N, C-alpha and C positions, 0 to 999 in steps of 0.2 A: 081640578077643572070641574065646573058645574055640569049637571046631567044634560041640560039642554044643549050645551056646546058639544059635549061628547056624542050625543045622539046625532047632531047635525054633521059632525065629522064622519061618523060611521055611515050615515045615510048618503053623504056625498061620495064616499069610497065605493059603496054598493052601486051607485048610479054609474060610476066610471067603469066598474066591472061589467055591468049590463051593456053599456054602450060599446065597449071594446070587444065584447063577445060577439055581438051582432055584426059589427063591422069586420071583424077578423074572418068570420064565416063567409060573409058576402064577398070580401075581396079575394079570398083564396079561390072560391068558386069561379068568379069572373076572371081571375088571373090565369088559371089553368085553362079556362074555356077559350080565352083570347090568345094565350101564349105570350103575353107581354111580361117581360122581366121586370119592368118598372112597376107594374101592378102587383106582381108577386112580391117585389121588394116592399111595397106599401103594405101588403098583406102580412108579411113578416114583421114589419114595423108595428102594425096593429096587434099582432099576436104577442109581441114583446111588451106592448103597452098593457095588454090584458094580464100578462104575468105580473107586470109591475103594479097594476091596479089591485090584484089579489094580495100581493105583498103589502101594499099600502093599507088595504083594508085590515089585514092582520095587525099591522103596526099601529094604526090609530086606535084599534080596540085595546091593544096592549098598553099604549101610552096613556089611555084614559083611566087605567086602573089606579087606585090610590096606593100610596106607599105600603109596603108590607115588611115582614121580618127580614127578608133577604135583600130588599130594595128600599132602603131607608129614604133615598132621594126620589123615589117614584120610578116610573118606567118610561120617562120621556125620551131617552136615547134610542128606544126601539124605532122611533121615526127616522132618526139619522142613519141608523144601520139599514133600515128599509130603503131610504133614498140612495145609499151607497150601492146596495145590491141592484136596485133598479138601473142605475147608471151603468154598471158593469154589463148588465144584460143588454142594454140598447147598443153599447159599443160592440159587443159580440155579434149582434144582429147586423150591424153596419159592416163589419168585416166580411160576414157571409154574403151580404148583398154585393159588395165590391168584387168578391171572388166570382160570383155567378155572372155579374155584368161583364167582366173581362172575358169570360168564356163565350158570352153571347156576342161580344165584339169580334172575337176570332171566328166564330161560326154564326153569322147572322141568320135570324129566322123571321118569317113573316108574322103579322098580327091579324087575327080574325076578329070579327064583331067588335071593331074598335069603338063604335058608339056606345056599346054596353060598358066598356072600360071607362069612357068619359063620364057616363052617367053615375057609376059607382064612386068615382073620384069626387064628383060634385056633391053627391049625397054625403060622403065622408067629410068633406070640407064644412058643410053646413052643420052637421050633427056635432062634430068635434069642436067647432067654434062655440056652440051653445054650452056644451058640457064643460069645456076648459074654462070659459068665463065664470061659470058657476063654481067650479073647483077653486079658482083663484080667489073668488070672493070669500068662500068658506075658509080657505087656507089663511087668508089675511086676518079674518075675524078670529080664528082660533089659534093662530101662530103655528100651524101644522106644517112641519118640514116634509112629511110624507105626501100630503095632499098638494103641496106646492110643487114637488117633484113630479107628481102625477099630472098636474095641470100643465107643467112644462112639456111633458111628453106629448100630451094632446095638442099643445100649441105647435110643436114641430110637425105633428101629423097634419095640421091644417095647412101649413106652408108647403110641406112635401106633397100633399094631395093636390094642391093647386098647381104645383110644378109638374106633376105627372099628368094632370088634366091638360095643361098647356102643351106639354110634349106630345101627348096623344093627338091633340088637335092639330099640331104642326105636322105630325106624321100623316094624319088624315088628308091634309092639304097637299103635302109634298111627296109622300110615299117614301121618304128617306128613313129606312129602318134603323140605322145605327143610332138615331136619336134616342131610341128606347133604352139601351144599356147605358148611354151617356147620362141620361136623366136619372137612371137608377143609381149611378155612382155619385151624382150630385146630391141625391137624397141621402145616401149613406154618409157622405162627408158632413152634411148638416146634422145628422144624428150624432156623429162622433163629437161635434162641437158642443151640442147640448149635454151629452153624457159627461164630457170633461168638466163642464161648468158645475153640474150637479155633484160630481165627485169632490171637487174643490170645496164647495159649500158644506157637504156632509162631513168631510174630514175636519173642517174648522169646528163644527159642533162636537165631534167625537174627541177632539184634542182640547176641549174646554177653552176655546178662544173667547176672549172677553166680549162683552156686549158692544154694540156700536157706539161710536162717538156721541151720537145724538142721545142714546139711552143713558150713557154715563153722565152726560151733561144734565139730563133731567133729574138724575139722582142728586147731583151736586147742588142743583137749584133748590131742591127740597131741603137739603141740609143747610143751605145758606139762609133759609127762612128762620132757622133756629140758632144762628151763629152767636147770638148774644147769651145763649144758655150753656155753651160748651167752649172749651179752649181750641180744640182742633179735632180732626179725624184723620186716620191713616190706615194703611194696610187694607184698602178697599179692594175686594176681589169680586169679579162678576163672571158669569158663564151662562150658557144656555144649555138646556137639556130637553130636546124636542120642542114642545110649545111652551115650556116653562123656563123662567129666568131664576137664577140663584145669585143672591147678593149678600156679602158679609163685609163688615168693617169694624174698626175700633174707634170708639168715641171717647175723647179725653174730656172729662168734666172737672170742675173745681173740686179740690180735695175736701172742702167743707160741705159739699153737697151730700145729702143723705143717700143711702142706698135706694130708698123708696123713691126719692125724687129723680135720681139718675135713671133708675129702671123705668119710671113713668115717662121720662123724656125719650128714652130709646124706644119704648113701646109706641109712643105717639109718632115718632119719625118712621118707624117700620110700617105703621098703618097708612101713613100718608103716601109712602112709596108704593105700597101694594094697591092703594086706590088709584094712583096715577098710572101704574103699570100692572095690568091685570095678569093673572097667572104668574105671580112673582113670589118667591120665598126670600125673606130678609132676616138676617141675624146680625144684631148689633151687640158687640162686646163693650161694656162700659168700664173705663179704668180712670183712676184719679190722676190729676196732673202732678208733675214733679218739677215744676219750674218756679223761679222767683216771681214775686208780684210785679217787679219793675217791667213796664211795657206790656203787661197783661191787660187785654181789653175787657175781661170779665171779672176783674179782681173784686168787684163789689160783693160777689157771693161770699168770698172769704171774709171781707170786712164786716158783712152783716153777721157772720158767725163768730167774729172775733179771732179768726185764724191768721197767724203771721208766720208763713214759712221762712226758713233761712237756709243758707248754704248755697252751693253752686247751682247752675242752671242747666242741668242735663235735660235733653228733650225727652218727653214722655211718649 
């Protein structure tokens, strides 16, 4: 990864830490001041996001490091590990919120200074909307799993803050206090859904799930541009490691093609793929064909070299 992208990723992570720190302090203070369990739930949500942001900051710094002696394929999976930890943290927070909300339903309590609570929720909504949109933009630009998870956390905070604001407004109008723990539980369930989605995506990366159908299609399209120069390709393997993609395949070329020409063809295809898909590592293994000339669409290479294979037609 180039230095500019690495710096942008780290800068975005630091912004998330600063935003979540200020909101966490603000919400905790107002939550205990008003006695609202839904505001305290939101405060815990923000504290959880703060921890997640700190983990994401560490992860993007690690993933930006170049390969070393112990990590030949780089440090990209640090981001997937980070996203997995973040998801487990937010699910833990959700369970705690549900526990507290049930207790508040059993023993209802009044809410004081409700307008202050409404004000902090509205402030949280605006600030998190701005920061999450920025994180999504940087995550998309740099293919950062950690920043994408962090942005997802803040997006849930936007929705839950709006929900708490609406609930507090309803309580202000009706005086119906059970709305407070009910809203807190709805916030928690929404958090669980987001956490589960992040866990699934993180596990896919850690289990070396292949690239998307669209990405593999783009690779095949580049190979098709050179189909007149090779017989076939097989054993294509793709995977993602954090923001990086890894691709390798076997390219079957005419037996009469020189090592230099075959290597040049593979090198050219590798460069085209890396230009099309940034932050991609490509390795192409070149091997000679072992098939008869009959039905071969590129037999002219062999004819030009005066090569006439014989024997059965085992696939190469």
